[in-house]
C-alpha positions in Angstrom: 13.0 -3.6 -42.3 13.7 -0.2 -40.8 10.0 0.4 -40.3 9.6 -2.9 -38.5 12.5 -2.1 -36.1 11.1 1.4 -35.5 7.7 -0.2 -34.7 9.2 -2.7 -32.3 11.2 0.1 -30.6 8.0 2.2 -30.1 6.1 -0.8 -28.7 8.9 -1.4 -26.2 9.0 2.2 -25.1 5.2 2.3 -24.6 5.3 -0.9 -22.7 8.0 0.3 -20.4 6.3 3.6 -19.8 3.0 1.8 -19.0 4.8 -0.5 -16.6 6.5 2.4 -14.9 3.2 4.3 -14.5 1.4 1.2 -13.2 4.1 0.6 -10.6 4.1 4.2 -9.5 0.3 4.1 -9.0 0.5 0.9 -7.0 3.2 2.3 -4.8 1.0 5.3 -4.1 -1.9 3.0 -3.3 0.1 1.1 -0.7 1.3 4.2 1.0 -2.1 5.0 2.4 -4.5 2.3 3.7 -7.7 2.2 1.7 -10.9 2.9 3.6 -14.6 2.9 2.7 -15.2 5.8 5.1 -16.4 3.8 8.1 -14.5 4.0 11.4 -14.2 0.2 11.5 -12.5 0.0 8.1 -9.7 2.4 9.1 -6.3 0.8 9.8 -4.0 1.8 12.6 -0.4 0.8 13.2 0.6 -1.2 16.3 3.2 0.7 18.3 4.8 -2.5 19.4 5.2 -4.6 16.2 4.3 -2.2 13.5 1.5 -4.3 12.0 -1.6 -2.6 10.5 -4.8 -3.7 12.1 -8.4 -2.5 11.8 -9.1 0.2 14.3 -12.2 -1.7 15.6 -9.9 -4.6 16.6 -7.0 -2.5 18.0 -6.4 -1.8 21.7 -5.9 1.9 22.4 -2.9 2.7 24.6 -1.4 6.0 25.7 0.9 6.4 22.8 -1.2 4.9 20.0 -2.7 1.4 19.4 -1.6 -2.2 19.9 -2.8 -5.1 17.7 -4.1 -7.0 20.7 -3.2 -10.4 19.2 0.2 -10.9 20.6 1.5 -7.5 21.5 1.1 -6.8 25.1 2.6 -3.8 27.0 5.9 -4.5 28.7 
């Protein structure tokens, strides 16, 4: 019985450790937009609303980029 409890405890610890590492890796992946190296695939942040849009679709303004869809300069 003690061996079974020890085995269950080890499985739980390994599962929690794997979950923690997976969540940490996903958080790092979300911190930086992924790119395939082309200029069109790079994402830029809209200075008005904060949305990320492809650089090819963004409108360049003096202090950064705007998403162009609904964000117009004031």
